[in-house]
C-alpha positions as CSV (number, residue, x, y, z in Angstrom):
1,X,-16.0,-5.9,15.3
2,X,-15.0,-5.4,11.7
3,X,-12.8,-8.2,10.3
4,X,-9.3,-7.2,9.2
5,X,-8.5,-7.7,5.5
6,X,-6.1,-10.4,4.5
7,X,-2.5,-9.2,4.7
8,X,-1.4,-8.1,1.2
9,X,-4.9,-8.1,-0.3
10,X,-6.2,-5.2,-2.3
11,X,-8.3,-4.0,0.6
12,X,-5.3,-4.1,2.9
13,X,-3.1,-2.2,0.3
14,X,-5.9,0.4,-0.2
15,X,-6.3,0.9,3.5
16,X,-2.5,1.3,3.9
17,X,-2.4,3.8,1.0
18,X,-5.4,5.8,2.5
19,X,-3.9,5.9,6.0
20,X,-0.5,7.0,4.9
21,X,-1.9,9.6,2.5
22,X,-4.1,11.0,5.3
23,X,-0.9,11.1,7.5
24,X,0.8,13.3,4.9
25,X,3.2,10.6,3.5
26,X,4.5,10.9,0.0
27,X,4.0,8.3,-2.8
28,X,7.7,7.4,-2.2
29,X,7.0,6.7,1.5
30,X,4.1,4.5,0.6
31,X,6.0,2.5,-2.0
32,X,8.9,1.9,0.4
33,X,6.4,0.7,3.1
34,X,4.7,-1.6,0.6
35,X,8.1,-3.1,-0.4
36,X,9.0,-3.6,3.2
37,X,5.6,-4.9,4.5
38,X,4.6,-7.0,1.5
39,X,8.0,-7.9,-0.1
40,X,7.0,-6.4,-3.4
41,X,9.4,-5.6,-6.3
42,X,10.1,-1.9,-6.8
43,X,7.8,-1.4,-9.9
44,X,5.0,-3.4,-8.3
45,X,5.3,-1.3,-5.1
46,X,5.1,2.0,-7.1
47,X,2.1,0.8,-9.0
48,X,0.2,-0.2,-5.9
49,X,1.3,3.0,-4.1
50,X,-0.4,5.0,-6.8
51,X,-3.5,2.8,-6.9
52,X,-2.9,1.8,-10.5
53,X,-3.9,-1.5,-12.0
54,X,-2.1,-3.4,-14.7
């Protein structure tokens, strides 16, 4: 059994982005989900939704 990544970790965010992209979601959808799920600020959510680093 594969261990689940820590909620909010980079691996968890990457998995969410990959799954939502594969399901046909837009970057906007991904950013909104990250804001909801992880409580991120808007700019931070957009950055993570695109896979960008600082």
